[in-house]
C-alpha positions in Angstrom: 6.6 5.0 14.9 9.2 6.9 12.8 6.6 7.8 10.2 4.2 9.0 12.8 6.9 11.3 14.3 7.8 12.7 10.9 4.2 13.5 10.1 3.7 15.2 13.5 6.9 17.2 12.9 6.3 18.3 9.3 2.5 18.1 9.0 1.3 19.0 12.6 -2.3 19.5 11.4 -2.7 16.1 9.9 -4.9 13.5 11.7 -3.0 10.3 11.9 -4.3 6.8 12.4 -1.6 4.3 13.5 -3.2 1.0 12.6 -1.9 -1.9 14.7 -2.8 -3.9 17.8 -4.8 -7.1 18.4 -7.9 -7.9 16.5 -10.2 -6.1 18.9 -8.1 -2.9 19.0 -8.0 -2.8 15.2 -11.7 -3.2 15.0 -12.1 -0.3 17.3 -9.8 1.8 15.2 -11.9 1.1 12.1 -15.0 2.6 13.7 -16.2 5.3 11.2 -13.0 5.1 9.1 -15.0 5.2 5.8 -15.7 8.8 6.4 -13.3 11.0 4.4 -12.5 13.4 7.3 -11.8 10.9 10.0 -8.0 11.0 9.4 -5.6 12.1 6.7 -2.9 9.4 7.1 -3.1 5.7 8.0 0.3 4.2 9.0 0.4 0.5 9.3 2.6 -2.5 8.5 2.6 -5.1 5.7 1.5 -7.6 8.3 -1.6 -5.6 9.2 -2.5 -5.1 5.6 -2.2 -8.9 5.1 -4.2 -9.7 8.3 -7.0 -7.2 7.4 -6.8 -7.2 3.6 -10.5 -7.4 3.0 -11.0 -4.3 5.2 -8.2 -2.4 3.5 -9.5 -3.4 0.0 -12.9 -1.9 0.7 -11.6 1.6 1.4 -10.8 4.0 -1.5 -7.3 5.4 -0.8 -6.3 8.7 -2.3 -2.5 8.2 -1.8 -0.7 5.0 -1.1 3.0 4.9 -0.1 4.8 1.7 0.5 7.9 2.1 2.5 10.4 -0.8 2.4 8.8 -1.7 -1.0 11.3 -4.6 -1.4 8.7 -6.5 0.8 6.6 -7.0 -2.3 9.4 -7.8 -4.7 8.2 -11.4 -5.0 4.8 -11.0 -6.6 3.7 -14.5 -5.7 3.7 -13.8 -2.0 0.5 -13.2 -0.1 1.9 -9.8 1.0 2.5 -8.6 -2.5 -0.9 -9.9 -3.7 -2.6 -8.1 -0.9 -1.0 -4.8 -1.8 -1.8 -5.2 -5.5 -5.5 -5.5 -4.7 -5.7 -2.2 -2.7 -7.8 0.5 -4.3 -5.7 3.7 -4.5 -5.5 6.6 -6.9 -1.9 7.6 -6.5 0.9 5.2 -5.5 4.5 5.4 -4.6 7.2 2.8 -3.6 10.1 3.7 -1.3 13.0 1.4 -0.9 16.6 1.6 -0.1 17.2 -1.9 -1.3 18.5 -2.2 -4.8 16.9 -4.6 -7.3 18.9 -7.8 -7.6 19.0 -7.8 -11.4 15.8 -9.7 -11.7 13.0 -8.5 -13.9 10.5 -10.1 -11.7 11.3 -7.8 -8.8 10.9 -4.7 -11.0 7.7 -6.2 -12.4 6.3 -6.5 -8.9 7.0 -2.8 -8.0 5.6 -1.6 -11.3 2.5 -3.9 -10.8 1.8 -2.1 -7.6 2.3 1.3 -9.1 0.1 1.0 -12.1 -1.4 -2.3 -12.7 -0.1 -4.9 -15.1 2.9 -3.3 -16.9 2.5 -5.7 -19.9 -1.3 -5.4 -20.4 -1.0 -2.3 -22.5 1.8 -3.7 -24.6 -0.1 -6.9 -25.3 -3.4 -5.1 -26.0 -1.6 -2.9 -28.6 0.3 -5.7 -30.2 -2.8 -7.9 -30.5 -4.4 -5.3 -32.9 -1.5 -5.5 -35.4 
């Protein structure tokens, strides 16, 4: 609820969808949510994205901001895989947790931000 309070404080004109609840409540909240003007911000948890990942994948997101991005540092987890498959134009990761000197953790964050960080490198090198 902290993010909801911050949006209400700093962006009082924004329409906010707080996406949580049991399966029936979430289904009700999704009514008409494909329309661009239904709401400006959807606030949810990693658990909800994981639970309803097929629904979240179908929507084209303009901005995606992951708070507590350390939750996706292990790219093999279902949570990380679900966030990688989201369809968003602009992406940010927020985290107060430092990387633990593992390239895999950095890879996972970069993977969310812009796809496979090594695909460009390997494509360029293969043409040499």
